[in-house]
N, C-alpha and C positions, 0 to 999 in steps of 0.2 A: 504493501498502499504506500509507503513511504515512498517510494521508487518511481510510484503512476505519480504520487503528488509533485516531486522532484522534476520531473518529467515536465508534466503541465505545467510548472513554474515554467523553466527553460524555453516551451515552444510559444511560449503567452511571450516572453519576455523579448523573443530573436523576431515574432512577430508584429510588435508594435514599431508606431510609426514614429522616426525620428524625424524632431521637427526642424532638425538641421538640416538633411536632407530634402526639405522639402522648397522650391523655389520661394522665394520674394514673394508676396504681394502686396501690392503700394494701390491706394486708393486716389482714381485720380476724375474729375470730371470730364466730358464729352457732350460733344452737343451730334445729334442725330434725330432723322424722321424716320417716325412709326411707318413699319410697312404690314407686321400685325401680330398679335398678339396668341396664345394660348395658355388660358388658363390652367386647364388639364396637366401640361408637358411643365408650365412654368417657366414660359420660354417668352421672350419677345424678338422680332429679326428686324434687325434697325437698318438706316442708311445712313454712314458714314463719309466724309469727304477723308478721301487718300490720294496721295503722289505716287500709288503703285500703278492703281487704274486707268484703264483709257477716259472710261467718263468721269473719270475725278470723284466716283463713290464709286463706296464697296458697303456688298451689303452683311451684315453679320447676324449670327444668331446664336441669342447667351441667356444664361438662366438667370431667372429669376432668384431672389434672396426670399425669403419668408415676411423680412421684417416691411418687405416693396409691393408684396400683393395685391393690395389695397390699392396701390397706386398701378398696376397692371391692368386694374378694373377699371379705370375711368380713361383711359386714351386710346384714340382709335387711331387705323392707318392714316397717314396722310401729317400728321401731326409733328411736331415739332417738339424737341424736348432736352433737356439736360439730364443725362444719366451721371451718377456717380458710380464708379466700375471698380471694384476690384478686380485686379492684373496683375501680372506678371510681366516679365518684360518680352517672352516669346508674342505678347495678346494682346492688342490695343483691351479688350476688356472680357473678363471671364465671367464674373458672376457681376449681378447687378443690384447694387444700396439701396439705390433711391432712385425716382424718377420725378422728375421735375418737368412742369407744360412750362410752355412758352408763355410770355403774359401777352405778346401779337403773335400776330401770322408772319412779320416781317421782320423779327426779333433777330434771327439766326442767316435771313439773308446778305 
């Protein structure tokens, strides 16, 4: 029994996530246009400005965090928003922590 318990502890310790191995995620704000929302999947499809794209716009599908779900229900396709994103250096936006609608339709033009 002691061997089983020791083995269980060792396996749990070996499989635990090491925070130092995870890429650092930073909060940043990006301006975007809503393409679509999926409340069931908790995702938001957006268009953002991109210097890499021929059209100057890039489409992203991003996961929405629990605390931003109520705001997800209020936005519609075509609306301009400012998103507070958590992102690694590899991605522009991994998850959306907050959604704020533009004060006017021309605010981001």
